[in-house]
MDTraj code that builds the backbone (N, CA, C; nanometers):
import mdtraj as md
import numpy as np

residues = "MET LYS PHE LYS THR LEU MET LEU THR GLY LEU ALA SER ILE ALA VAL THR ALA CYS SER SER ALA PRO LYS ILE PRO GLN LEU ASP LEU GLY VAL LEU GLN GLU VAL GLN ASN LEU GLU VAL VAL PRO ALA THR THR ASN ASN LYS ALA LYS LEU THR LYS PHE LEU ASP LYS CYS VAL ILE GLU PHE THR GLY ASP ILE GLY GLU ASN ARG VAL VAL GLU GLN TRP SER PHE LYS GLY MET GLY LEU MET ASN ALA GLY SER ALA THR PHE GLN ARG ASP GLY THR SER LYS ALA GLU LYS PHE ASN LEU HIS ASP ALA ASN VAL GLN LYS ASN PHE VAL THR LEU ARG ASP HIS PHE ALA LYS GLU ALA LEU ASP GLN CYS ASN".split()
xyz = np.array([
    [2.2082, -4.6711, -0.8588],
    [2.0976, -4.6368, -0.7716],
    [2.1072, -4.4914, -0.7277],
    [2.2317, -4.4462, -0.6945],
    [2.2490, -4.3079, -0.6525],
    [2.2121, -4.2122, -0.7650],
    [2.2500, -4.2490, -0.8873],
    [2.2190, -4.1651, -1.0024],
    [2.0681, -4.1520, -1.0221],
    [1.9966, -4.2633, -1.0083],
    [1.8517, -4.2645, -1.0241],
    [1.7852, -4.1762, -0.9172],
    [1.8306, -4.1866, -0.7930],
    [1.7780, -4.1058, -0.6835],
    [1.8070, -3.9582, -0.7082],
    [1.9280, -3.9299, -0.7528],
    [1.9667, -3.7919, -0.7818],
    [1.8816, -3.7340, -0.8945],
    [1.8566, -3.8114, -0.9993],
    [1.7736, -3.7662, -1.1117],
    [1.6302, -3.7383, -1.0666],
    [1.5724, -3.8298, -0.9908],
    [1.4350, -3.8112, -0.9432],
    [1.4242, -3.6887, -0.8537],
    [1.5218, -3.6658, -0.7682],
    [1.5222, -3.5481, -0.6810],
    [1.5313, -3.4211, -0.7640],
    [1.6167, -3.4221, -0.8646],
    [1.6320, -3.3051, -0.9514],
    [1.5051, -3.2747, -1.0291],
    [1.4428, -3.3759, -1.0856],
    [1.3183, -3.3566, -1.1606],
    [1.2053, -3.3089, -1.0703],
    [1.1973, -3.3633, -0.9511],
    [1.0942, -3.3206, -0.8567],
    [1.1151, -3.1745, -0.8188],
    [1.2393, -3.1330, -0.8013],
    [1.2684, -2.9929, -0.7668],
    [1.2278, -2.8988, -0.8787],
    [1.2561, -2.9380, -1.0022],
    [1.2177, -2.8557, -1.1176],
    [1.0662, -2.8452, -1.1258],
    [0.9951, -2.9550, -1.1076],
    [0.8493, -2.9543, -1.1158],
    [0.7884, -2.8649, -1.0082],
    [0.8391, -2.8729, -0.8857],
    [0.7872, -2.7902, -0.7766],
    [0.8150, -2.6430, -0.8040],
    [0.9350, -2.6112, -0.8514],
    [0.9700, -2.4727, -0.8824],
    [0.8825, -2.4189, -0.9936],
    [0.8602, -2.4967, -1.0984],
    [0.7789, -2.4520, -1.2108],
    [0.6357, -2.4248, -1.1672],
    [0.5803, -2.5088, -1.0842],
    [0.4424, -2.4903, -1.0395],
    [0.4283, -2.3719, -0.9451],
    [0.5235, -2.3511, -0.8590],
    [0.5093, -2.2461, -0.7589],
    [0.5467, -2.1082, -0.8122],
    [0.6214, -2.1002, -0.9228],
    [0.6635, -1.9699, -0.9722],
    [0.5840, -1.9222, -1.0930],
    [0.4879, -1.9999, -1.1412],
    [0.4097, -1.9614, -1.2580],
    [0.3138, -1.8485, -1.2233],
    [0.3167, -1.7366, -1.2985],
    [0.2252, -1.6260, -1.2702],
    [0.0825, -1.6609, -1.3110],
    [-0.0130, -1.6006, -1.2421],
    [-0.1536, -1.6226, -1.2764],
    [-0.1877, -1.5561, -1.4090],
    [-0.1339, -1.4369, -1.4318],
    [-0.1577, -1.3632, -1.5555],
    [-0.0334, -1.3774, -1.6424],
    [-0.0474, -1.4313, -1.7641],
    [0.0709, -1.4502, -1.8474],
    [0.1304, -1.3164, -1.8912],
    [0.2610, -1.3128, -1.9053],
    [0.3300, -1.1953, -1.9577],
    [0.3376, -1.2143, -2.1090],
    [0.2654, -1.1319, -2.1821],
    [0.2561, -1.1486, -2.3271],
    [0.3062, -1.0266, -2.4014],
    [0.3608, -1.0500, -2.5194],
    [0.3910, -0.9398, -2.6097],
    [0.2632, -0.8981, -2.6820],
    [0.1833, -0.9958, -2.7204],
    [0.0554, -0.9741, -2.7875],
    [-0.0397, -1.0851, -2.7460],
    [-0.1695, -1.0550, -2.7449],
    [-0.2673, -1.1604, -2.7208],
    [-0.3604, -1.1308, -2.6058],
    [-0.4483, -1.2264, -2.5785],
    [-0.5495, -1.2118, -2.4742],
    [-0.4822, -1.2256, -2.3376],
    [-0.4985, -1.1222, -2.2550],
    [-0.4422, -1.1228, -2.1203],
    [-0.5372, -1.1853, -2.0196],
    [-0.6665, -1.1553, -2.0336],
    [-0.7639, -1.2066, -1.9370],
    [-0.9036, -1.1946, -1.9960],
    [-0.9910, -1.2856, -1.9559],
    [-1.1319, -1.2792, -1.9948],
    [-1.2171, -1.2982, -1.8696],
    [-1.3206, -1.2150, -1.8544],
    [-1.4122, -1.2250, -1.7411],
    [-1.5543, -1.2384, -1.7939],
    [-1.6410, -1.3021, -1.7151],
    [-1.7784, -1.3286, -1.7589],
    [-1.8777, -1.2893, -1.6517],
    [-2.0035, -1.2767, -1.6936],
    [-2.1155, -1.2486, -1.6044],
    [-2.0927, -1.1229, -1.5210],
    [-2.0645, -1.0124, -1.5888],
    [-2.0398, -0.8851, -1.5221],
    [-2.1715, -0.8163, -1.4886],
    [-2.1723, -0.7456, -1.3771],
    [-2.2876, -0.6628, -1.3441],
    [-2.2635, -0.5259, -1.4062],
    [-2.3419, -0.4945, -1.5096],
    [-2.3244, -0.3695, -1.5829],
    [-2.4589, -0.3018, -1.6027],
    [-2.4514, -0.1730, -1.6358],
    [-2.5721, -0.0952, -1.6665],
    [-2.5575, -0.0440, -1.8090],
    [-2.6570, -0.0645, -1.8969],
    [-2.7801, -0.1389, -1.8710],
    [-2.7519, -0.2882, -1.8552],
    [-2.8439, -0.3552, -1.7883],
    [-2.8276, -0.4978, -1.7592],
    [-2.8203, -0.5782, -1.8888],
    [-2.7257, -0.6714, -1.8931],
    [-2.7108, -0.7603, -2.0078],
    [-2.7043, -0.9042, -1.9586],
    [-2.7321, -0.9956, -2.0485],
    [-2.7175, -1.1379, -2.0182],
    [-2.6091, -1.1952, -2.1084],
    [-2.5595, -1.3109, -2.0718],
    [-2.4555, -1.3788, -2.1510],
    [-2.3398, -1.2860, -2.1846],
    [-2.2970, -1.2065, -2.0864],
    [-2.1939, -1.1088, -2.1178],
    [-2.0551, -1.1572, -2.0791],
    [-1.9566, -1.0991, -2.1466],
    [-1.8173, -1.1264, -2.1153],
    [-1.7334, -1.0096, -2.1654],
    [-1.6168, -0.9956, -2.1068],
    [-1.5227, -0.8929, -2.1491],
    [-1.3847, -0.9577, -2.1616],
    [-1.3146, -0.9200, -2.2683],
    [-1.1840, -0.9771, -2.2970],
    [-1.0827, -0.8632, -2.3090],
    [-0.9727, -0.8744, -2.2359],
    [-0.8639, -0.7766, -2.2403],
    [-0.7537, -0.8329, -2.3293],
    [-0.7254, -0.7611, -2.4393],
    [-0.6269, -0.8056, -2.5370],
    [-0.5172, -0.7022, -2.5514],
    [-0.3943, -0.7495, -2.5539],
    [-0.2782, -0.6614, -2.5689],
    [-0.2332, -0.6606, -2.7149],
    [-0.2158, -0.5406, -2.7712],
    [-0.1604, -0.5207, -2.9044],
    [-0.0258, -0.4502, -2.8899],
    [0.0432, -0.4276, -2.9996],
    [0.1751, -0.3640, -2.9929],
    [0.1706, -0.2262, -2.9278],
    [0.0695, -0.1452, -2.9628],
    [0.0664, -0.0050, -2.9200],
    [-0.0467, 0.0298, -2.8251],
    [-0.1262, -0.0691, -2.7827],
    [-0.2426, -0.0408, -2.6973],
    [-0.2994, -0.1708, -2.6438],
    [-0.3981, -0.1572, -2.5573],
    [-0.4803, -0.2700, -2.5141],
    [-0.6251, -0.2407, -2.5528],
    [-0.7019, -0.3451, -2.5713],
    [-0.8431, -0.3310, -2.6084],
    [-0.9266, -0.4203, -2.5184],
    [-1.0323, -0.3613, -2.4639],
    [-1.1334, -0.4397, -2.3938],
    [-1.2501, -0.4558, -2.4902],
    [-1.2872, -0.5802, -2.5166],
    [-1.4052, -0.6065, -2.5993],
    [-1.5115, -0.6654, -2.5082],
    [-1.6221, -0.5942, -2.4968],
    [-1.7351, -0.6377, -2.4142],
    [-1.8458, -0.6838, -2.5068],
    [-1.9028, -0.8006, -2.4805],
    [-2.0182, -0.8479, -2.5559],
    [-2.1266, -0.8913, -2.4585],
    [-2.2502, -0.8664, -2.4965],
    [-2.3623, -0.9064, -2.4132],
    [-2.4936, -0.8919, -2.4877],
    [-2.5965, -0.9535, -2.4345],
    [-2.7301, -0.9469, -2.4941],
    [-2.8173, -0.8511, -2.4134],
    [-2.8829, -0.7595, -2.4854],
    [-2.9834, -0.6714, -2.4247],
    [-3.1142, -0.7030, -2.4963],
    [-3.2012, -0.7724, -2.4264],
    [-3.3256, -0.8157, -2.4900],
    [-3.2944, -0.9077, -2.6068],
    [-3.3433, -0.8723, -2.7242],
    [-3.3211, -0.9519, -2.8459],
    [-3.1962, -0.9085, -2.9217],
    [-3.1251, -0.8091, -2.8710],
    [-3.0103, -0.7531, -2.9415],
    [-2.8775, -0.8002, -2.8824],
    [-2.7770, -0.8079, -2.9680],
    [-2.6401, -0.8405, -2.9267],
    [-2.5591, -0.7114, -2.9360],
    [-2.4914, -0.6768, -2.8267],
    [-2.4118, -0.5551, -2.8211],
    [-2.2646, -0.5921, -2.8096],
    [-2.1811, -0.5234, -2.8887],
    [-2.0359, -0.5405, -2.8831],
    [-1.9752, -0.4015, -2.8645],
    [-1.8989, -0.3851, -2.7575],
    [-1.8291, -0.2585, -2.7321],
    [-1.6799, -0.2843, -2.7377],
    [-1.6059, -0.1861, -2.7895],
    [-1.4599, -0.1942, -2.7886],
    [-1.4052, -0.0664, -2.7274],
    [-1.3123, -0.0849, -2.6334],
    [-1.2493, 0.0248, -2.5606],
    [-1.0983, 0.0117, -2.5783],
    [-1.0368, 0.1033, -2.6539],
    [-0.8917, 0.1021, -2.6768],
    [-0.8263, 0.1995, -2.5805],
    [-0.7157, 0.1561, -2.5182],
    [-0.6479, 0.2428, -2.4216],
    [-0.5013, 0.2062, -2.4097],
    [-0.4257, 0.2990, -2.3559],
    [-0.2848, 0.2768, -2.3233],
    [-0.2629, 0.3364, -2.1859],
    [-0.2047, 0.2591, -2.0965],
    [-0.1922, 0.3044, -1.9588],
    [-0.3331, 0.3200, -1.9020],
    [-0.3611, 0.4365, -1.8489],
    [-0.4951, 0.4629, -1.7958],
    [-0.5762, 0.5532, -1.8895],
    [-0.5180, 0.5886, -2.0048],
    [-0.5843, 0.6817, -2.0961],
    [-0.6646, 0.6133, -2.2046],
    [-0.7910, 0.6494, -2.2135],
    [-0.8805, 0.5973, -2.3158],
    [-0.8482, 0.6634, -2.4492],
    [-0.8251, 0.5848, -2.5539],
    [-0.7878, 0.6362, -2.6850],
    [-0.9051, 0.6387, -2.7822],
    [-0.9933, 0.5389, -2.7725],
    [-1.1024, 0.5251, -2.8673],
    [-1.2042, 0.4278, -2.8076],
    [-1.3305, 0.4502, -2.8358],
    [-1.4335, 0.3590, -2.7848],
    [-1.5593, 0.3700, -2.8690],
    [-1.6304, 0.2597, -2.8769],
    [-1.7555, 0.2596, -2.9518],
    [-1.8287, 0.1290, -2.9341],
    [-1.9479, 0.1231, -2.9931],
    [-2.0280, 0.0015, -2.9814],
    [-2.1004, -0.0269, -3.1121],
    [-2.1411, -0.1514, -3.1267],
    [-2.2253, -0.1947, -3.2378],
    [-2.3369, -0.2801, -3.1787],
    [-2.4578, -0.2554, -3.2241],
    [-2.5737, -0.3316, -3.1792],
    [-2.6283, -0.4096, -3.2985],
    [-2.6398, -0.5396, -3.2816],
    [-2.6895, -0.6272, -3.3867],
    [-2.8278, -0.6766, -3.3471],
    [-2.9256, -0.6487, -3.4332],
    [-3.0636, -0.6855, -3.4032],
    [-3.1010, -0.8146, -3.4746],
    [-3.2028, -0.8797, -3.4222],
    [-3.2448, -1.0090, -3.4767],
    [-3.2891, -0.9991, -3.6226],
    [-3.3402, -0.8844, -3.6636],
    [-3.3871, -0.8715, -3.8014],
    [-3.2726, -0.8517, -3.9012],
    [-3.1490, -0.8577, -3.8534],
    [-3.0340, -0.8471, -3.9419],
    [-2.9768, -0.7064, -3.9544],
    [-3.0452, -0.6071, -3.8980],
    [-2.9930, -0.4711, -3.9037],
    [-2.8956, -0.4481, -3.7889],
    [-2.8167, -0.3442, -3.8034],
    [-2.7210, -0.3116, -3.6981],
    [-2.7031, -0.1612, -3.6903],
    [-2.6486, -0.1182, -3.5777],
    [-2.6247, 0.0239, -3.5550],
    [-2.4901, 0.0364, -3.4850],
    [-2.4082, 0.1319, -3.5306],
    [-2.2785, 0.1553, -3.4680],
    [-2.2754, 0.2949, -3.4083],
    [-2.1990, 0.3097, -3.3009],
    [-2.1882, 0.4390, -3.2329],
    [-2.0455, 0.4564, -3.1825],
    [-1.9893, 0.5727, -3.2077],
    [-1.8586, 0.6065, -3.1524],
    [-1.8837, 0.6878, -3.0263],
    [-1.8185, 0.6513, -2.9162],
    [-1.8401, 0.7201, -2.7895],
    [-1.7615, 0.8511, -2.7842],
    [-1.8197, 0.9495, -2.7183],
    [-1.7535, 1.0780, -2.6931],
    [-1.6591, 1.0580, -2.5742],
    [-1.5303, 1.0601, -2.6004],
    [-1.4312, 1.0317, -2.4959],
    [-1.4267, 1.1371, -2.3868],
    [-1.4834, 1.2551, -2.4138],
    [-1.4832, 1.3633, -2.3145],
    [-1.6066, 1.3615, -2.2245],
    [-1.6994, 1.2726, -2.2527],
    [-1.8210, 1.2603, -2.1729],
    [-1.7894, 1.1903, -2.0411],
    [-1.8348, 1.2474, -1.9306],
    [-1.8054, 1.1927, -1.7980],
    [-1.8607, 1.0510, -1.7809],
    [-1.9787, 1.0230, -1.8342],
    [-2.0366, 0.8889, -1.8216],
    [-1.9563, 0.7850, -1.9006],
    [-1.9043, 0.8247, -2.0154],
    [-1.8213, 0.7336, -2.0948],
    [-1.6951, 0.6986, -2.0160],
    [-1.6314, 0.7994, -1.9579],
    [-1.5111, 0.7757, -1.8776],
    [-1.5420, 0.6868, -1.7570],
    [-1.6556, 0.7112, -1.6931],
    [-1.6965, 0.6310, -1.5766],
    [-1.7204, 0.4857, -1.6171],
    [-1.7879, 0.4650, -1.7301],
    [-1.8137, 0.3291, -1.7781],
    [-1.6834, 0.2563, -1.8116],
    [-1.5887, 0.3296, -1.8699],
    [-1.4586, 0.2705, -1.9023],
    [-1.3871, 0.2247, -1.7751],
    [-1.3832, 0.3108, -1.6746],
    [-1.3150, 0.2769, -1.5496],
    [-1.3833, 0.1575, -1.4821],
    [-1.5155, 0.1569, -1.4815],
    [-1.5902, 0.0462, -1.4211],
    [-1.5597, -0.0850, -1.4920],
    [-1.5581, -0.0829, -1.6240],
    [-1.5284, -0.2037, -1.7011],
    [-1.3831, -0.2468, -1.6810],
    [-1.2916, -0.1517, -1.6840],
    [-1.1487, -0.1802, -1.6659],
    [-1.1223, -0.2444, -1.5285],
    [-1.1975, -0.2020, -1.4273],
    [-1.1760, -0.2525, -1.2917],
    [-1.2153, -0.3993, -1.2732],
    [-1.2780, -0.4599, -1.3717],
    [-1.3104, -0.6025, -1.3641],
    [-1.1884, -0.6907, -1.3912],
    [-1.0794, -0.6313, -1.4386],
    [-0.9605, -0.7081, -1.4736],
    [-0.8555, -0.7000, -1.3641],
    [-0.7726, -0.8014, -1.3566],
    [-0.6663, -0.8088, -1.2558],
    [-0.5617, -0.6999, -1.2801],
    [-0.5075, -0.6477, -1.1715],
    [-0.4050, -0.5440, -1.1799],
    [-0.2852, -0.5928, -1.2609],
    [-0.2479, -0.7194, -1.2445],
    [-0.1332, -0.7748, -1.3171],
    [-0.1562, -0.7728, -1.4681],
    [-0.2792, -0.7950, -1.5103],
    [-0.3103, -0.7896, -1.6544],
    [-0.3066, -0.6452, -1.7035],
    [-0.3680, -0.5553, -1.6283],
    [-0.3713, -0.4145, -1.6685],
    [-0.2329, -0.3503, -1.6689],
    [-0.1447, -0.3953, -1.5804],
    [-0.0086, -0.3419, -1.5765],
    [0.0649, -0.3635, -1.7092],
    [0.0250, -0.4635, -1.7853],
    [0.0887, -0.4919, -1.9136],
    [0.0414, -0.3974, -2.0234],
    [-0.0519, -0.3097, -1.9916],
    [-0.1072, -0.2159, -2.0901],
    [-0.0418, -0.0787, -2.0823],
    [0.0668, -0.0655, -2.0114],
    [0.1358, 0.0642, -1.9999],
    [0.2332, 0.0851, -2.1134],
])
top = md.Topology()
chain = top.add_chain()
for i, resn in enumerate(residues, 1):
    res = top.add_residue(resn, chain, resSeq=i)
    for name in ("N", "CA", "C"):
        top.add_atom(name, md.element.get_by_symbol(name[0]), res)
traj = md.Trajectory(xyz[None], top)
């Protein structure tokens, strides 16, 4: 009986410790750190979401959303707080598409990057250093 009580107490302690010490943002070597949805962005989009993914040498934010009849996909590559590369692709209902590489030195591009980056938790972004 003592052994059974001791085992149950030990298992309960492990379960409580595991639940209370689990981080909200997983610590990953590679993979999706966080995904957010329904962002308020300019220009206004519907059905939008942004996903923060960690790679070996950088992190990437992929933003997708609908503008009217078009689907827009943006990718923002960065390390730490520095933007390395960014661009977008617009897919139209008629099957055509258009791609654009962003000018990283443009003040509006930098502002948009910071605004988008700020939608993610600090703990997730800290893994991008």
